[in-house]
C-alpha positions in Angstrom: -7.9 -10.9 -10.4 -6.5 -12.8 -7.5 -4.9 -11.7 -4.2 -1.9 -13.5 -3.0 0.8 -13.0 -0.3 4.0 -11.5 -1.8 5.9 -14.6 -0.6 3.8 -16.7 -2.9 4.4 -14.6 -6.0 7.7 -14.9 -7.9 6.9 -12.0 -10.2 9.2 -8.9 -10.4 7.2 -5.6 -10.2 8.4 -4.4 -13.6 5.8 -1.7 -14.4 7.3 0.9 -12.0 9.3 2.7 -14.7 12.0 4.3 -12.7 13.4 5.3 -9.3 11.5 8.7 -9.2 8.2 6.9 -9.9 9.0 4.4 -7.2 9.5 7.2 -4.7 6.2 8.7 -5.7 4.4 5.3 -5.4 6.1 3.9 -2.3 8.2 6.6 -0.5 11.9 6.4 0.3 12.3 2.8 1.6 12.2 0.5 -1.4 15.2 0.5 -3.8 15.1 0.5 -7.6 14.4 -1.7 -9.2 11.4 -2.8 -7.1 11.2 -6.4 -6.7 8.9 -9.0 -5.0 11.9 -10.1 -3.0 11.8 -6.7 -1.3 8.2 -7.4 -0.3 9.3 -10.7 1.0 11.8 -9.1 3.1 9.2 -6.7 4.5 6.9 -9.8 5.4 9.7 -11.1 7.7 9.0 -8.3 10.3 6.6 -9.2 13.1 3.0 -8.1 12.5 3.9 -7.3 8.9 2.4 -8.5 5.7 2.6 -7.6 2.1 -0.1 -8.6 -0.6 0.0 -8.5 -4.3 -2.9 -8.7 -6.6 -2.1 -10.4 -9.8 -4.1 -10.7 -13.1 -5.2 -13.9 -14.6 -1.8 -14.2 -16.4 0.1 -14.1 -13.1 1.3 -10.5 -13.7 1.5 -8.3 -10.5 -1.0 -5.4 -11.1 -1.1 -4.0 -7.6 0.1 -4.4 -3.9 0.0 -3.1 -0.5 1.7 -3.6 2.9 0.0 -3.7 6.2 1.7 -3.6 9.7 -0.2 -4.2 13.0 1.2 -3.1 16.3 -1.1 -3.6 19.2 -4.4 -1.9 18.1 -2.8 0.3 15.6 -2.3 -0.6 11.8 -0.1 1.0 9.3 -0.8 0.9 5.6 2.0 1.5 3.3 3.1 1.2 -0.3 -0.2 0.9 -2.0 1.0 0.6 -5.6 -1.1 0.0 -8.7 0.3 -0.6 -12.2 -0.4 2.5 -14.2 -2.0 0.5 -17.0 -4.7 -0.8 -14.4 -5.6 2.6 -12.9 -9.0 4.2 -13.2 -10.7 0.7 -12.7 -11.4 0.8 -9.0 -8.4 -1.2 -8.0 -7.1 1.3 -5.4 -10.7 1.1 -3.7 -10.3 -2.7 -3.6 -6.9 -2.8 -2.2 -7.5 -0.1 0.5 -10.7 -1.9 1.4 -8.9 -5.1 1.8 -6.3 -3.5 3.9 -8.9 -1.9 6.1 -10.7 -5.3 6.4 -7.4 -7.0 7.3 -6.6 -4.4 10.0 -10.0 -4.8 11.6 -9.9 -8.6 11.5 -6.5 -8.4 13.4 -8.0 -6.3 16.1 -6.8 -2.8 15.0 -8.9 0.1 16.1 -7.2 2.6 13.9 -5.1 2.6 10.7 -2.7 5.3 9.5 -0.6 6.1 6.6 1.6 8.6 4.8 1.4 9.6 1.2 3.6 11.8 -0.8 2.2 15.3 -1.0 1.0 15.9 -4.6 0.0 12.4 -5.2 -3.6 13.6 -5.7 -5.1 10.3 -7.0 -3.9 8.4 -3.9 -5.1 11.0 -1.6 -8.5 11.1 -3.2 -8.7 7.2 -2.8 -7.8 7.4 0.9 -10.3 10.2 1.6 -13.0 8.2 -0.2 -12.2 5.3 2.0 -12.7 7.6 5.1 -9.2 8.7 6.0 -8.5 12.3 7.0 -5.4 14.4 7.0 -4.1 14.5 10.6 -2.0 17.6 9.8 0.9 16.2 11.8 3.4 15.0 9.1 7.0 15.6 10.1 8.0 16.4 6.6 6.6 18.9 4.0 6.5 16.5 1.2 4.2 14.0 3.1 0.6 14.0 4.1 -0.2 11.9 7.2 -3.6 10.3 7.2 -5.7 8.2 9.7 -8.9 6.2 9.9 -10.6 5.2 13.1 -12.0 1.6 12.7 -15.3 0.8 14.4 
C-alpha cells in the first residue's frame, strides 16, 4: 500500500457505487461520478491537499483531504473502498491526516460526518475526536480533536 498525492494518481475512483453512496462517504460537495480529477481541483486551493492510498496494482483504495488555515486543520472526505474495509485503513488514513496537520503547525483538527455513518464516527472517536454538538444541520455530526 502506497500513499500518493491525488495529482500524481490518474485513477478514477470507480468503487463508489452511486450518487447516494458518494453523499454518505463524502457529503454534498463532490459530484457523481467521483473522479481523481475532482481531487486535483480541490488541491488547487491554498492550504489544501488531497491524498490517495493505492494498492500494489495502482488502484485507489482510500483517500482523504486536509485543509490548513492558520492553526486550524479540517479533515474531509475520508473515503475507503468498501472491499478494503475492516482492515484498519481508516485508522491509517486518519492517523496520517492528524500527523500531516501537526507537521503543518495546526493545533486543532475538525471534521463533519454524516449522522448515521457509525463506522466513520467510531473511527474518529477511536482517534480521539469528540462530538462538539454544534453541527448546523441535523444530518451532520461535527467533531474536533485538539492537537498537542
